[in-house]
C-alpha positions as CSV (number, residue, x, y, z in Angstrom):
1,M,34.0,65.9,105.9
2,S,31.1,66.9,108.4
3,R,31.8,69.7,110.5
4,P,31.5,67.2,114.0
5,S,33.7,64.8,112.9
6,W,36.2,67.5,112.1
7,R,36.3,68.8,115.7
8,A,36.4,65.3,117.0
9,R,39.6,64.6,114.9
10,A,40.9,67.8,116.3
11,A,40.3,67.4,119.9
12,C,41.9,64.1,119.3
13,L,44.9,65.5,117.7
14,L,45.2,68.4,120.8
15,L,45.2,65.7,123.0
16,S,47.9,63.5,121.9
17,V,50.2,66.4,121.2
18,T,49.4,67.4,125.1
19,V,50.2,64.0,126.3
20,V,53.7,63.7,124.2
21,A,54.4,67.0,125.7
22,C,53.7,65.8,129.0
23,D,56.2,63.3,128.3
24,L,59.1,65.2,127.9
25,R,61.8,65.1,130.8
26,S,61.8,68.3,132.7
27,S,64.9,69.9,133.1
28,G,66.9,72.5,135.9
29,R,68.5,71.7,138.9
30,G,67.3,68.1,140.1
31,S,68.6,64.9,142.1
32,Y,69.0,61.3,141.9
33,A,68.2,58.6,144.4
34,A,70.7,56.1,144.0
35,S,71.7,52.7,146.1
36,L,74.3,50.4,145.4
37,T,73.1,46.9,145.1
38,G,74.7,43.5,144.4
39,D,74.0,39.7,144.8
40,G,72.9,39.9,148.1
41,R,76.0,41.4,149.9
42,M,76.3,43.3,152.9
43,F,78.2,46.6,151.6
44,G,80.6,48.4,154.1
45,A,82.3,50.8,152.0
46,A,82.7,51.9,148.5
47,L,84.8,54.7,146.7
48,L,83.6,55.5,143.5
49,L,84.3,57.8,140.5
50,V,81.1,59.9,139.5
51,T,81.4,61.3,136.2
52,G,78.6,63.4,134.3
53,E,77.7,67.0,133.3
54,G,76.7,69.4,136.2
55,L,77.7,67.5,139.1
56,I,76.7,69.4,142.0
57,G,77.7,67.2,144.8
58,A,76.3,63.8,146.9
59,E,75.0,63.0,150.7
60,G,74.3,60.0,152.3
61,V,70.9,59.0,153.0
62,G,69.3,56.5,155.4
63,G,72.5,55.8,157.7
64,T,74.9,56.2,154.7
65,L,77.5,58.6,155.4
66,A,79.3,60.1,152.1
67,W,82.2,62.2,151.1
68,S,82.8,63.8,148.0
69,G,86.0,65.2,147.0
70,P,86.3,68.5,144.6
71,I,84.7,68.3,140.7
72,L,87.1,68.5,138.4
73,P,85.6,70.8,135.7
74,E,87.4,69.9,132.9
75,T,86.7,66.3,133.1
76,G,83.5,66.7,135.4
77,E,84.6,63.6,137.5
78,M,83.9,63.6,141.5
79,R,85.7,60.8,143.9
80,L,82.9,59.6,146.4
81,L,83.4,57.9,149.3
82,L,79.9,56.0,151.1
83,V,80.6,54.3,154.5
84,D,77.8,52.2,156.3
85,P,78.5,52.2,159.6
86,G,75.6,50.7,160.8
87,S,74.7,46.7,160.2
88,S,72.3,47.2,157.4
89,G,74.6,46.6,154.3
90,I,72.5,48.8,152.6
91,M,74.0,52.2,150.8
92,T,72.2,54.9,149.7
93,F,73.0,58.4,148.6
94,R,71.5,61.1,146.8
95,L,73.5,62.9,143.8
96,T,72.5,66.4,142.9
97,V,72.8,68.0,139.6
98,R,72.6,71.3,137.6
99,D,70.5,70.0,135.2
100,V,68.3,66.5,135.2
101,S,67.6,66.6,131.5
102,A,71.5,66.6,131.2
103,P,73.0,62.5,130.1
104,V,72.6,60.4,133.7
105,P,76.3,60.4,135.3
106,S,78.2,57.0,135.0
107,F,79.9,55.5,138.2
108,T,83.1,53.2,138.1
109,F,83.8,51.3,140.9
110,L,87.4,52.0,142.4
111,Q,87.0,49.9,145.6
112,V,84.3,47.8,147.2
113,V,84.5,46.4,150.4
114,D,81.8,43.8,152.5
115,R,81.2,44.5,156.0
116,H,84.1,42.5,156.9
117,N,86.4,44.8,155.0
118,R,87.0,42.1,152.6
119,R,87.0,43.3,148.6
120,V,83.9,42.7,146.7
121,T,84.2,42.2,142.9
122,P,83.1,45.1,141.1
123,G,81.7,43.3,138.6
124,D,78.6,42.2,141.0
125,T,78.0,45.2,142.2
126,R,75.8,48.0,140.6
127,I,74.2,51.6,140.9
128,R,70.7,52.1,140.8
129,L,69.4,55.3,140.1
130,E,65.7,56.9,140.3
131,R,64.8,60.6,139.7
């Protein structure tokens, strides 16, 4: 193998290692942008059970009001109440965690109501998370 081709191969190998290293998830404190989605429903309020490692808290975004209960250290659970007092029906919030490289928190819908305070079937409702 000639010297120039060896250098070219070494450069390609180094470049592929660099690209893979850049693709690794960052770690440390961070947050998720979250939204409540459904089949075109206008949500009024939702009571959620959030479970995950290192939960810190949640805050409403874009007109959504949010209240969270204490985080139970033994289970990593937190109850979260979201209310949309306006007429948008769009519920967005930010969930802060100690380490964004930990597994993504999970959500259980305890109760969801529409703009007219009628229960919404949780099967039609989802939480969308973005980092």
